[in-house]
C-alpha positions as CSV (number, residue, x, y, z in Angstrom):
1,M,-29.8,12.7,-148.3
2,D,-32.6,15.6,-150.1
3,I,-36.0,15.6,-149.0
4,S,-38.0,14.2,-151.4
5,E,-35.4,10.6,-150.7
6,T,-35.6,11.3,-146.7
7,E,-39.8,11.0,-147.1
8,Q,-39.2,8.0,-149.5
9,L,-37.1,5.9,-146.8
10,F,-39.5,6.9,-143.9
11,R,-42.4,6.0,-145.6
12,T,-44.3,10.0,-145.3
13,G,-48.5,9.8,-145.6
14,D,-48.4,6.4,-145.8
15,S,-50.0,4.1,-143.5
16,S,-51.2,1.0,-144.1
17,P,-50.0,-1.8,-141.5
18,E,-46.6,-2.4,-143.7
19,A,-45.5,1.1,-143.6
20,I,-46.2,1.4,-139.6
21,R,-44.5,-2.7,-138.7
22,K,-41.1,-0.8,-141.1
23,R,-41.0,2.2,-139.0
24,L,-42.4,0.4,-135.2
25,I,-39.1,-1.9,-135.8
26,A,-37.3,1.4,-136.6
27,A,-38.3,3.2,-133.5
28,R,-37.8,0.3,-131.4
29,E,-34.2,-1.0,-133.2
30,C,-33.2,3.0,-133.2
31,A,-34.3,2.7,-128.6
32,G,-32.2,0.2,-129.4
33,L,-34.4,-2.6,-127.4
34,K,-34.8,-6.2,-128.4
35,Q,-38.8,-7.2,-128.5
36,Q,-38.7,-8.6,-125.0
37,E,-37.1,-5.7,-123.9
38,L,-39.0,-3.3,-125.2
39,A,-42.0,-5.1,-124.0
40,K,-40.8,-5.2,-120.6
41,A,-40.4,-1.8,-120.7
42,V,-44.1,-1.0,-121.7
43,G,-45.6,-4.6,-119.5
44,I,-46.6,-6.9,-122.2
45,G,-45.8,-9.4,-123.0
46,K,-43.6,-10.7,-125.9
47,T,-45.6,-12.5,-128.3
48,T,-48.3,-9.3,-127.1
49,Y,-45.1,-7.5,-128.2
50,N,-44.2,-9.6,-131.6
51,S,-47.9,-9.0,-133.2
52,Q,-48.1,-5.7,-132.5
53,E,-45.2,-5.0,-135.0
54,V,-46.1,-8.2,-137.1
55,K,-49.9,-6.6,-138.2
56,G,-48.4,-2.6,-137.8
57,A,-50.8,-2.3,-134.9
58,P,-49.0,-1.4,-131.7
59,A,-51.3,-0.2,-129.0
60,I,-51.1,3.9,-128.0
61,K,-49.2,2.7,-124.6
62,V,-46.3,1.3,-127.3
63,V,-46.1,4.4,-129.2
64,R,-46.8,6.6,-125.4
65,H,-43.0,4.3,-124.7
66,L,-41.5,5.0,-127.4
67,Y,-42.3,9.5,-127.1
68,K,-42.0,9.4,-123.8
69,A,-38.6,7.0,-123.3
70,H,-37.0,8.0,-126.4
71,R,-38.3,11.2,-127.8
72,I,-39.9,9.0,-130.9
73,D,-43.8,10.1,-131.4
74,F,-46.9,8.7,-132.2
75,N,-47.0,11.2,-135.6
76,Y,-43.8,9.3,-137.0
77,I,-45.4,5.8,-136.3
78,Y,-48.9,6.4,-137.7
79,H,-48.2,8.2,-140.7
80,G,-44.0,8.1,-141.3
81,D,-43.8,11.9,-140.4
82,F,-40.2,13.4,-139.5
83,A,-40.2,17.0,-139.3
84,Q,-41.0,16.6,-135.5
85,L,-38.3,14.4,-134.6
86,P,-35.1,16.0,-133.1
87,I,-32.1,15.8,-135.2
88,D,-30.3,12.9,-133.3
89,V,-33.3,11.5,-133.4
90,Q,-34.6,11.1,-137.4
91,S,-31.1,10.2,-138.2
92,R,-31.2,7.1,-135.8
93,L,-34.6,6.5,-137.7
94,A,-33.2,7.1,-140.8
95,E,-30.2,4.4,-140.8
96,A,-32.3,2.2,-139.0
97,L,-34.8,2.4,-141.6
98,A,-32.2,2.0,-144.3
99,A,-30.9,-0.5,-143.1
100,G,-34.0,-2.6,-143.3
101,A,-34.3,-1.8,-146.0
102,Q,-30.8,-3.3,-147.4
103,S,-31.5,-6.5,-145.4
104,K,-35.1,-6.9,-147.1
105,D,-33.0,-6.4,-151.3
106,R,-30.6,-8.9,-149.8
107,S,-32.8,-11.5,-148.7
């Protein structure tokens, strides 16, 4: 995958709620967590976290947890910037984003 394809997959520069939602879901999946598990780790209810994911509007404490525990920083979540992420994290996020795009294509 070349850089322009990667930027398209990560929706670099797109700060719409839909883009943030997709990146947040991919981040959670990359971390190997279900919604309930992430909510518990952050100290919020599953319903609260689900609402943030659906709206593409994560709370700062969610983004902080993803960074501290899983090396996924806010630049990725909010803007799709991936260059600063460790290569292993970039790869797992790309896989999760691609899988999400494929599952949408099938539905």
